[in-house]
N, C-alpha and C positions, 0 to 999 in steps of 0.2 A: 478709261476711267481709273482713279486711284485705288489701291487695294482695300478691302473692307476695315482691315484693321489699321490704326493709325501708322503712317511710315515711320521710318526712323528719322532722326534729325538729318538732313542734307549735309553732304560731305562738302568741304570747302573746295572751291576750284585749285585744280592741281597746278603747283608752281609752274611757273614759265619754263624752267630749265629742268626737269625731271631727272633723278640720279640713276635709278634700276628700272628693272622690267616691268615691276607692279607699278610704279608710277609712271612709266611709259604707257602702260595698257590704260591708267586711270585718265591720262592726258588725252589718249587716243578717242576714249569713250566720251570723255567730256566735249571734246572738239566736235565729235560727231552728232552728240545730242544738241550741242549749241547750233550746228549748221542745219541742223533738221528742223528745228523749231523756228530758227530764222526764216527759213525758206518758208516753212508752212504758215506762220503768222502773216508773214508779208504777202503771200497770194491769197489766202482766205479769209483773215482776219480772226480775231481771237476767239469770238463765239463759235465759229465754224469748224475750229480744229479739236479733235480728241487727243488727250495724250497717248492713247494707243497708237493713233497715225505718227506721233512723234517717235514712239518707242520703235514702231516697225521701219520709219525712215532711217532712224540712227543704227538699226540692227542692234537693239539691246532689248532686254526684258524691262516690263514695267517696275519691276523691283530696283534695276538699276537704275531706270530714270529718276524715281522718287529719292534716290541716294544723292543726287546732284542738286534735285529741287525738290521740295516738299510739296508742291502743287502746281497746278496748269499756270496759276498766277505766278508762281514763283520761275517756271521757266520763262515767262513773258518776261519778267523782270531780269534773269539771267541774260537775255536777247538785248533788251534796251539798255542794261548797265554797261555792255560791251560796246554796243555801238555809240553810245554817250563818251564813252573812254576814248574811242577812235575819233569821235568828232572833235574832241577836246586836244588830241594830238594835231589833228588837221588844222584846227583854228589857230594854235599857236605858232604851227610851222609855217603858216602863211602870213601871221603877223611878224614873225621873225625874218620872212624874206622880202617885208617891206610892203605887205597888202594893206589896204586901206582897214581901218578898224572895224567899219561895218561888214566889210566881206569876211574878214576873220571871226567876227562875233556871230555872223550867219552860220559859219562852219561848224561852230561849237553846237548849234541846235540841230543842224541839218537832218540829224536822225529822227527826233521828235516831228520836225515838219513834215519829213517824207513821210512816216508812219501816219500821221494826222492827215496828211492828204488822201493816202492810199486807203487806210481802215481807221478812222478816229477812234474807234474803240480801242484799238491797240494803246494809243497814247491815253486814252480816258483811264483804262484799266492800269497802265502804269504810273499815273498820276496818284489814282486812289490807293493803290498798294504803298507807294511812297510815302503818302500821308498816313495811312491807316493800317497798313499791313504789319505784319510780325515776322520775325525770323532773320535770317542772316541775309538774304537776299534785300529784304527792305532796309537793313543797315547798311548795306553796299550802295543801294540806291540814293540813300540820305548823302552819304559820302560823294558819291558822284555829282549830285547837285549842287554840293558845297563846292566841289571841283569846278563846275562850269561856271559858278559866281567868281570865284576866285581867278579863273583862267580870262573871265572878261576884264577884270581889274589888270591882269598882267599885260593883256593886249592894250590897254589904255596906257599903262606904263612904258610899254616898248614904244607907242606912238609919240608919247609925250617926250622922249629922250631926255635931254638934260635940262630940259625947261623945268620950272618949278611947276608942280601938278598937285595942288593941295585936294583933298576931298574924292580922290578917285574912287577910294572904297565904297563912298554913298553913290557916285555916279554908277559904279558897277552894278550896286544893289539895285537902283534905279531901273537900270537896263533890263537886268535878270527879271525882276518883277513885272515889267510892262510886257515883256516877251513870253512870260508865262502865262498872263492873263489873256494874251491874243491868243496863244496855242490852245488854252483851257477852252475859250468861247468857240474855237472850232470845233473842239472834242464834244462839246454840248449841243452842237448844231445851231448856235447863236450866231455864226458867222461863216461865211463861205470859205472852203479850204483851198480854192484855186487861186486866191490873190493873197494867200498867208505870207508868203517869202516878202511881196511887196510892201504889205502892211508892216511886217517886221523891220524891214529896212527903213521905211518911213519913221517909226517910232524910235529906232536906234539914232538916225540922224538928227531927230528933233532933240532928243536927249543929250547928243554929242554937240550941239550947235552947229551942224551942217546945214547947208541952204543950197539949193540948186542954182548954178548962175543962170542968168538971162540967155534966152536963145540966141545964139550967135557969137555969146562969149566963148573966149577959149577955155577948155576944159569942159567938164561937166558939173563937178561939186565943189564947195569950197569950205573951209572951216570958217566959223564967224568968231 
């Protein structure tokens, strides 16, 4: 549980290449906290995890824990922000390697899909805090969400290549908004989690004008 007195403002995540011993120690603690929170939230779900468990698993005190995130929700935000960052890197790498747009776009949101499938509350809390939370974790989440949408547009531009492709920003926004609502429905218990990836793929294909070829035809899907 958080200390009875208000915790100090969270420290920003250490730089990727810390210079001195103090910065290396901060980076090490941050990495341990992130790893512990990631594992515990993924295994047990947000509600079942106590901040003391995360502190114990990371081998830090609760005071140290709350210097990196001001609350349990903030810890989940740290985890999901990092996972989404990695998802964006993976999606863009797939697109640059020639993957179909739907495959690359699905990779962007794979962390939300995975969290929503295993523990819908994790994704629900993340979305709630992104919309209504406060503090640096919320600001980073808003930046990460914007990065996902811009990555969708980049994937579409990579696929278009030299061909004229007006309105890709609007298409990217429509794709992101539709995926977001599909994911939210699962988090709210309004749709099953086990076919979320299939529904997302169908939505993406529809918005991008991709249709399945008739059975027996060469290949599986084509751009219309």
